[in-house]
N, C-alpha and C positions, 0 to 999 in steps of 0.2 A: 194409765188411761183415765179419761175423764168420766164422771158420772153422767150417764145418759138416761134420761127419763122419757119413757115412751109407753104407749099402750099396745094395741093389737098389731101383729106382724102380717095381717092379711093384705092382699092387694088393695090399693086405693087409687082413686082418680086424681087426688091431690094430696099434698102433704105440706104443712107449714113446719119449717125447722127454725126454731128460735134458739140462737146461741148467744150466751152472755159471758161476762168476764167477772162474775162475782166471786168473793171468797167462799170457801167451802161452807155449806149450810145456809148460804144467803142467795138472794136473787135480786137483780136490779129492778127497781120499781117500774121502769119502762117495759121490761119483759112482761110483768104482770099486767100492765096496761094494754100491751099488745094482745095478750091472750083474751082479755075482756073484750077488746075491740073485735077480734076475729070471731068470737062466738056470738056477737051481737048481730042484729039484723043489718046494721050499717056496715059491718065487716064481712058480710056475705054468709053469716050463720054457719060457720065452720063447726064440725063435730069435734069434741075434745079428743077423740081417738085419732083424728087427722092432724093433731098438733103435737110435735115432739120438742121437748125442752132439753137443752144442755146449758144449765145455768152457770157453770163454772169453767167454761172454755173447753176446747178439745183440740186434738191434733188432726193433721191432714188425713192420716190413715183412717181414723174413725169416721171422718166425713165421707171418705171414699166408700167405706163399708156400709154406711147408712144409705148412700145413694144407690149402691148395688143391690142391697137387700130390701130397702123400703121405698126406693125412688118411685115417683109417680109422674104421670104425664105433665101435670102442673105442679111445679115446686115453688113455694114461697119461702124465701130466706130472710129472716130478720136478724141482723148481726149487730149486737149491742156491745160496744167496747167501752172502756173507761175514759178514753180520750177520743176526740173527733178524728175521723178518717178522711183525708183529702182525696178528691177524685183522681188525682194523678198518682197516688200511691198504688203500688202493685200488690201489696200484702196488707194484712190486717192482723193485729195481735189479739188473741182470745185466751185469757187465762194462762199466759206465759208461752203460748204456742204461736208461731208466725205462720199464717195461712195465706197462700196465694189467692187473690181475688178470682183468678181464673177457674177455681174449683166450683164457683157458683154460676156456671154457665150451662146451657143445654148440653146434654150428653145423649146423642141420638141412639147409640147402641144399647143404652139402658132404658130407652123410652122416655127420657126426660126431655120434653120438647118446649114447654112453656115455662120460662123462669122469670121470677120477679125477685129483686134483691133490694132491701132497704138497709142502709148502714146508719146507725144511730150511736149515741154515746150517753152514758149515765153513770154518775158516781154515787147515787143514792141506793142503798141496799136495805132490804127487809129480810126477815127470816123466811126461809124457803118453805112454802106451803106444799106438802107432798100430795096434794089433791090429784096431781097428774102422774103419780108413780104407777108403775105397771102392777 
């Protein structure tokens, strides 16, 4: 199972789930840039407790569990692969796991109603800053 970095398990109105494809102990530079953007005024001043990082990829089951346990009405997914993802592709590869894009859609029975997804790619890695560790 992948390393999942999160903060508080309390209910939240929104959650940003940032999933990367970096090697163990690393994070993609664009993931760090997205965190900086989200907590800025321009990025809507997210609280760090509402941002969950999975820097080294994850499997479908783990994403399902996160959605069931931490899902919020407003979910923002930032998916950063090592290679670009075409619009027509039905899956995305994250750290060796093939994930169906359909997993990042609204799930009414879990209360996930408003979903925004950004697919990006990056091959630049830096050491992982455990500032976001639980």
